[in-house]
C-alpha positions in Angstrom: 33.7 -6.7 -48.3 34.8 -7.6 -51.7 36.7 -11.0 -51.9 39.6 -12.4 -54.2 39.3 -16.0 -53.7 43.1 -17.4 -54.6 42.8 -21.5 -53.9 43.5 -24.5 -56.5 42.8 -28.0 -54.5 39.2 -29.9 -53.2 40.9 -28.6 -49.8 40.0 -24.8 -50.7 37.0 -25.4 -52.2 34.7 -25.1 -48.8 36.3 -22.3 -48.0 35.6 -20.3 -51.3 31.9 -22.0 -50.3 31.5 -19.8 -46.4 32.9 -16.9 -48.2 30.4 -16.8 -51.3 27.9 -17.2 -48.5 29.4 -14.6 -46.4 30.4 -11.8 -49.1 30.9 -11.0 -52.8 33.8 -12.6 -54.3 34.9 -10.9 -56.9 37.5 -12.9 -58.8 38.5 -16.3 -58.4 42.2 -17.2 -59.3 43.6 -20.6 -59.2 45.5 -22.6 -61.1 45.2 -23.2 -64.4 43.7 -26.5 -66.3 46.3 -29.7 -66.9 45.8 -32.6 -68.6 44.0 -35.3 -66.9 42.2 -38.4 -66.9 42.6 -40.9 -69.8 42.5 -39.0 -71.9 45.0 -36.4 -71.1 42.4 -33.5 -71.9 42.4 -30.5 -69.4 40.9 -30.2 -66.3 39.9 -27.2 -64.5 41.0 -27.5 -60.7 38.1 -27.7 -57.7 38.3 -24.4 -57.1 38.2 -23.7 -61.2 35.1 -26.1 -61.7 32.9 -24.8 -57.8 33.6 -20.9 -58.9 32.0 -22.0 -62.2 29.2 -23.8 -60.9 28.7 -20.3 -58.4 29.0 -17.9 -61.2 32.0 -16.2 -60.2 35.0 -15.1 -62.5 37.9 -17.0 -62.9 41.4 -16.5 -63.8 43.9 -18.3 -63.8 47.4 -16.5 -64.9 50.6 -19.2 -65.2 53.0 -16.4 -63.1 51.8 -13.3 -61.3 55.2 -11.4 -61.7 54.3 -9.2 -64.8 53.4 -5.4 -64.0 50.3 -6.4 -66.0 49.5 -9.7 -63.6 49.9 -6.6 -60.6 47.6 -3.8 -62.2 44.9 -5.9 -63.3 44.7 -7.8 -59.8 45.3 -3.8 -58.2 42.2 -2.8 -60.6 39.7 -5.1 -58.4 39.7 -2.9 -56.4 39.5 -5.4 -52.8 38.6 -5.3 -49.5 41.2 -8.0 -49.4 42.2 -11.6 -51.1 42.2 -14.9 -49.6 45.0 -17.5 -49.8 44.2 -21.1 -49.6 46.9 -23.5 -51.2 47.2 -21.4 -54.8 50.3 -22.9 -55.8 52.3 -19.2 -57.2 54.0 -17.0 -55.0 52.7 -13.4 -54.4 55.0 -10.7 -54.8 55.0 -7.6 -53.2 52.6 -5.5 -55.9 50.2 -8.5 -55.2 50.3 -8.4 -51.2 50.1 -5.1 -50.6 47.2 -4.1 -53.4 43.8 -5.6 -51.5 42.9 -2.9 -48.6 43.5 -5.3 -45.7 46.2 -7.3 -47.7 45.8 -10.8 -48.1 45.5 -13.6 -45.7 46.5 -17.2 -45.9 44.6 -20.1 -44.5 47.5 -22.5 -43.2 46.5 -25.9 -42.0 49.5 -26.3 -38.9 50.0 -24.4 -36.0 52.3 -22.2 -37.4 55.3 -22.0 -37.4 54.7 -25.6 -37.6 54.9 -27.2 -40.6 55.1 -24.3 -43.2 55.2 -25.0 -46.5 53.8 -27.6 -48.6 52.6 -30.4 -47.0 52.0 -29.4 -43.3 48.7 -32.4 -42.9 51.2 -34.9 -44.2 53.7 -33.9 -42.0 52.5 -33.4 -39.1 50.8 -36.9 -39.2 54.2 -38.7 -40.2 56.0 -37.2 -37.6 53.5 -38.2 -35.1 51.8 -35.1 -33.7 49.2 -34.9 -30.8 47.9 -31.9 -32.5 47.8 -29.7 -35.4 45.4 -27.1 -36.7 44.6 -24.2 -38.8 46.3 -20.9 -38.8 45.2 -17.6 -40.7 47.8 -15.7 -41.3 48.5 -11.7 -42.5 51.0 -12.7 -46.0 54.5 -11.1 -46.2 57.1 -12.1 -48.5 58.7 -15.4 -46.4 56.8 -18.3 -46.5 54.5 -18.8 -44.4 56.1 -16.6 -42.0 53.7 -14.0 -41.8 52.1 -13.0 -38.2 48.5 -14.7 -37.0 45.6 -12.9 -37.0 43.5 -16.2 -35.8 44.2 -19.8 -35.1 42.5 -22.9 -33.5 44.4 -26.3 -32.9 42.8 -29.7 -33.0 43.9 -33.1 -31.5 44.7 -35.7 -34.2 43.1 -39.2 -34.1 45.0 -42.5 -33.2 43.7 -44.0 -36.5 43.1 -40.4 -38.4 44.7 -40.2 -42.2 45.7 -37.5 -43.9 42.6 -37.9 -45.8 40.1 -37.8 -42.9 42.4 -34.6 -41.3 42.2 -32.7 -44.6 38.8 -32.8 -44.4 38.3 -31.6 -40.4 40.8 -29.1 -41.0 39.0 -27.6 -44.3 36.1 -27.6 -42.3 37.6 -25.7 -39.3 39.3 -22.9 -41.8 36.0 -22.4 -43.5 34.7 -21.4 -40.1 37.4 -19.4 -39.5 38.2 -16.9 -42.2 33.9 -15.8 -41.7 34.7 -15.1 -38.4 38.4 -13.5 -39.4 36.9 -11.4 -42.0 34.4 -9.7 -40.0 37.1 -8.4 -37.0 39.0 -6.4 -39.8 41.0 -4.6 -38.7 42.5 -5.9 -35.9 46.2 -6.8 -34.5 47.9 -10.0 -35.9 50.3 -11.7 -33.1 54.0 -12.4 -34.9 55.0 -16.3 -34.7 57.5 -17.5 -32.3 60.7 -17.7 -33.6 61.2 -20.9 -31.9 59.9 -24.4 -33.4 60.0 -23.4 -37.1 60.1 -26.8 -39.3 59.2 -26.6 -42.8 56.7 -29.2 -44.5 58.6 -30.9 -47.7 56.3 -31.8 -50.7 55.8 -35.3 -50.2 58.0 -37.7 -52.6 56.5 -40.8 -53.7 60.0 -42.7 -52.4 59.2 -42.1 -49.1 55.9 -44.7 -49.8 57.8 -47.7 -50.1 57.4 -49.4 -46.1 60.4 -51.1 -44.9 59.1 -53.4 -42.5 61.5 -53.5 -39.8 60.8 -49.8 -38.6 59.3 -49.6 -35.1 55.3 -50.6 -36.1 54.0 -46.9 -34.5 56.6 -45.6 -37.3 55.3 -47.6 -40.1 51.2 -46.8 -38.5 52.0 -43.2 -38.8 53.2 -44.2 -42.7 50.2 -45.6 -44.2 47.8 -43.1 -42.1 50.0 -39.9 -43.0 50.7 -41.4 -47.0 46.4 -42.2 -47.5 44.8 -41.5 -49.5 48.0 -40.4 -52.0 50.4 -41.1 -52.4 49.3 -44.3 -50.2 52.2 -46.5 -48.8 52.9 -49.6 -50.3 54.4 -53.4 -50.0 54.3 -56.2 -52.0 52.7 -59.2 -51.5 52.6 -62.0 -53.8 55.1 -60.0 -55.9 51.9 -57.6 -56.4 52.0 -54.2 -55.0 49.7 -53.4 -52.8 48.7 -49.9 -51.2 47.9 -49.8 -47.2 45.4 -47.0 -46.8 44.4 -47.4 -43.0 45.5 -49.3 -40.4 46.2 -49.2 -36.3 48.5 -50.6 -33.8 47.9 -54.0 -32.7 49.6 -56.4 -30.0 51.5 -59.3 -31.2 55.8 -59.6 -32.4 57.5 -61.5 -35.0 60.3 -61.0 -37.8 59.4 -58.4 -39.8 57.0 -58.6 -42.4 55.9 -61.5 -41.1 52.0 -62.2 -41.8 50.7 -62.9 -37.7 46.7 -63.7 -39.2 44.7 -61.6 -41.3 46.4 -58.5 -42.3 48.3 -58.0 -39.1 52.0 -57.5 -40.5 55.0 -57.8 -37.7 57.0 -54.9 -37.6 60.5 -54.0 -36.4 59.0 -53.9 -32.8 55.5 -54.1 -32.6 52.7 -54.5 -34.7 50.1 -52.7 -37.8 46.6 -54.0 -38.4 45.8 -53.3 -42.2 42.3 -52.2 -41.8 41.9 -50.5 -45.3 43.9 -52.0 -48.4 44.5 -52.1 -52.7 45.5 -54.0 -55.0 46.2 -52.9 -58.4 43.7 -51.9 -60.3 41.2 -52.4 -57.9 39.2 -50.7 -55.1 40.3 -50.0 -51.3 38.8 -53.0 -49.7 38.5 -53.9 -46.1 40.8 -56.7 -44.3 37.5 -59.7 -44.8 36.9 -58.6 -48.7 40.6 -57.7 -49.4 41.1 -61.5 -48.2 38.2 -63.2 -50.1 40.3 -65.2 -52.4 43.6 -64.2 -52.1 45.9 -66.4 -50.2 48.5 -63.9 -47.7 51.9 -65.2 -48.1 53.9 -66.2 -44.8 56.2 -62.6 -44.8 55.2 -59.6 -46.9 58.1 -57.8 -48.4 
């Protein structure tokens, strides 16, 4: 098949690789390079960088709403466009241009967690499973009918980073299979059970130790690695990146030993933490030369 690939972040790169091996990618669309790093020089997105390594033509328009953009897209003569976390809304003229339309690889079991941050939200909500859904795109936000889907359990200590990598690998395998079966009928999404995965706000990252341990545990895992749930220890802002539920009770924020901290009910044991300007460290390394107070804030 002649494919237009549309994606931007690291999550999309394995899908690009899988499709490059199985089909002909005639163009890659991604977000434009943006200032990054200390020098604030323009840096290409992960998909952009990988496409250049593969020798694929890259386009990064700031919008696809113009008639010119639509004509250029249609002129490519694609059989299908595969969209993975692209970052721009596709107008109807773009959706209709490829022979088989535009397919989206979404990291949830739709209609649960439509929107921007489905992996984070699944962990934050305490979902026991999630998955990948490949849908036929339409004008609504993640509302299109599903061509393929696959569920997977969420591990009790799994972080957003862990789940991100697993779902990316799942999507890579699934999209190759889905394309091999086109054309095929799509199944409309259920009208019940719709939830929206709002973009993560950094204001959600401050830990409130008065909350139950199960909620603090989800917050730490769901916001790891970015933006990273954090608290104050000895007046220093510390990110908590991995944890597990632990035995013990005490006043909220009380240090029960090592990096085990009491919550409103129950406790969590932090297994990976990061001080400002330092690398993430396991408890024994973190505590070396660092005196824990009686309480954290």
